[in-house]
C-alpha atoms as one frame of an Amber mdcrd trajectory, in Angstrom:
protein
 380.672-108.025  40.655 377.819-106.413  42.587 374.616-108.465  42.762 371.599
-107.131  40.911 369.020-105.413  43.116 365.761-107.311  42.760 362.125-106.534
  43.545 359.724-108.882  45.388 357.702-109.794  42.314 357.014-112.929  40.280
 358.246-114.076  36.868 356.055-116.968  35.671 357.056-119.539  33.036 354.436
-122.071  31.947 354.553-125.063  29.596 351.849-127.715  29.446 350.434-130.362
  27.103 348.458-129.403  24.021 345.305-130.886  25.550 345.787-128.758  28.672
 346.029-125.665  26.493 342.818-126.519  24.628 340.998-127.028  27.946 342.241
-123.731  29.346 344.131-125.459  32.163 346.802-122.743  32.300 347.262-122.338
  36.036 350.179-119.949  35.539 348.026-117.576  33.514 345.393-117.620  36.264
 348.068-116.897  38.859 349.405-113.979  36.814 345.899-112.500  36.715 345.509
-112.853  40.501 348.854-111.141  41.072 347.838-108.291  38.774 344.628-107.879
  40.777 346.862-107.543  43.833 348.740-104.804  41.952 351.960-106.807  41.837
 354.475-106.522  39.045 354.256-109.887  37.254 355.679-111.242  33.997 354.046
-114.296  32.377 355.494-116.298  29.484 354.140-119.452  27.855 356.715-121.684
  26.172 356.877-125.107  24.505 360.557-125.992  24.039 363.894-126.184  25.844
 365.323-123.520  23.526 362.518-121.149  24.520 363.109-121.945  28.197 366.774
-121.037  27.903 365.919-117.752  26.167 363.261-116.819  28.722 365.582-117.691
  31.617 368.090-115.222  30.186 365.320-112.618  30.348 364.573-113.562  33.947
 368.237-113.381  34.917 368.535-109.919  33.380 365.320-108.725  35.021 364.740
-107.404  38.527 362.226-110.107  39.439 363.148-111.983  42.628 360.799-114.954
  42.364 360.673-117.515  39.553 357.513-119.623  39.273 357.457-122.566  36.859
 354.207-124.313  35.973 354.551-127.597  34.087 354.133-131.369  34.282 356.826
-133.307  36.131 357.792-136.272  38.252 360.630-137.001  40.645 363.065-137.521
  37.749 362.491-134.246  35.909 360.062-131.870  34.239 358.213-131.823  30.928
 357.721-128.923  28.572 355.177-129.203  25.784 357.737-130.639  23.359 360.837
-131.402  25.454 361.798-133.148  28.695 364.486-132.132  31.210 366.105-134.359
  33.824 366.787-133.059  37.329 370.442-132.646  36.366 369.481-130.609  33.285
 367.174-128.469  35.400 370.140-127.699  37.634 372.485-126.834  34.766 369.936
-124.696  32.899 368.023-122.967  35.711 370.552-122.984  38.560 372.888-120.290
  37.162 370.132-117.639  37.074 368.926-118.076  40.670 371.526-116.136  42.653
 369.784-114.343  45.571 366.404-115.532  44.295 363.741-118.104  45.127 362.116
-120.652  42.810 358.624-122.126  43.071 357.511-125.173  41.067 353.883-125.938
  40.321 354.775-129.371  38.986 353.690-132.757  40.352 356.190-134.767  42.423
 359.186-132.598  41.474 360.217-131.447  44.955 362.911-133.923  45.999 366.324
-133.766  47.680 367.872-134.358  44.239 366.204-131.214  42.878 367.233-129.262
  45.973 370.835-130.348  45.462 370.734-129.341  41.793 369.335-125.883  42.493
 370.656-124.921  45.935 374.195-126.239  46.199 376.613-123.471  45.224 374.084
-121.478  43.164 373.221-118.650  45.553 369.522-119.578  45.357 367.682-119.052
  48.643 365.011-121.753  48.384 363.113-124.288  46.308 359.422-124.919  46.977
 357.113-127.352  45.215 354.905-130.444  45.540 356.205-133.905  46.362 352.969
-135.542  45.211 350.421-135.273  42.425 348.329-132.085  42.538 345.193-131.191
  40.573 345.102-128.030  38.466 342.443-126.409  40.645 344.343-127.237  43.844
 347.542-125.797  42.391 345.897-122.563  41.262 344.275-121.967  44.644 347.345
-122.963  46.650 349.789-120.708  44.821 347.393-117.755  44.752 346.977-118.150
  48.516 350.710-118.524  49.181 351.580-115.384  47.241 348.747-113.546  49.002
 350.314-114.363  52.368 353.811-113.575  51.091 352.866-110.117  49.877 350.452
-109.259  52.677 350.963-105.773  54.081 353.216-104.941  51.103 356.121-106.985
  52.430 359.315-106.253  50.501 361.493-108.931  52.104 360.232-112.498  52.350
 362.154-114.461  54.968 362.428-118.209  55.476 360.281-117.898  58.603 357.561
-115.957  56.760 357.426-118.617  54.059 357.354-121.371  56.661 354.448-119.763
  58.530 352.490-119.213  55.306 352.991-122.799  54.193 352.010-124.090  57.633
 348.701-122.215  57.437 348.019-123.569  53.960 348.895-127.147  54.897 345.861
-127.160  57.167 343.573-125.891  54.405 344.859-127.867  51.413 346.588-130.881
  52.926 349.011-131.038  49.998 352.477-132.574  50.102 354.480-129.395  49.597
 358.233-129.332  50.275 360.374-126.359  51.271 364.129-126.685  50.785 366.282
-123.787  51.989 369.933-123.141  51.230 372.357-123.841  54.086 376.091-123.224
  54.110 376.386-125.299  57.282 374.991-128.468  55.738 377.222-130.534  53.455
 374.288-131.101  51.077 373.956-127.331  50.688 370.379-127.233  51.942 367.963
-128.191  54.727 364.332-129.251  54.512 362.072-126.834  56.400 359.174-128.430
  58.272 355.964-126.814  57.038 353.453-129.116  58.725 351.150-127.449  61.188
């Protein structure tokens, strides 16, 4: 079966706590607005349950979007939706199958671990997993991701390579000093991935 031709644009899924919603702490919504200002094709969906996540992931898989961005609460053991929790293993089984020839970005505290990389990169066809390995404030997250996508899409780039992502993250590490991890798929590594050094 021929792989779907994708476009270098972002599909954003967000799910936070009720108190975050009432405070307007929807970083994903802010990011979608920034991408629209940059005249990028962006799709933003707010969800609250695992069932909604599965439905929206079907939409992402059927779409032409190349980049999946998930904004939620998390820790090293898994991620939280408004009303449901998913372990790292469940993340792999639910999200992994729709990532062939795509990249995934997590705006979710402490989620970027080797276990997550294994779940999403080993034998899925996904190119990379990027996210924080430490706690990040909402304002830091919003500014970081807006800046990263700005660098990614600079000069109307249509192909984002591992090296381009690495260079962008290296520049931002100096500005933000956040613990961001970049795991890239590797057929030559028995784990199925390598960790890319993004420190400047």
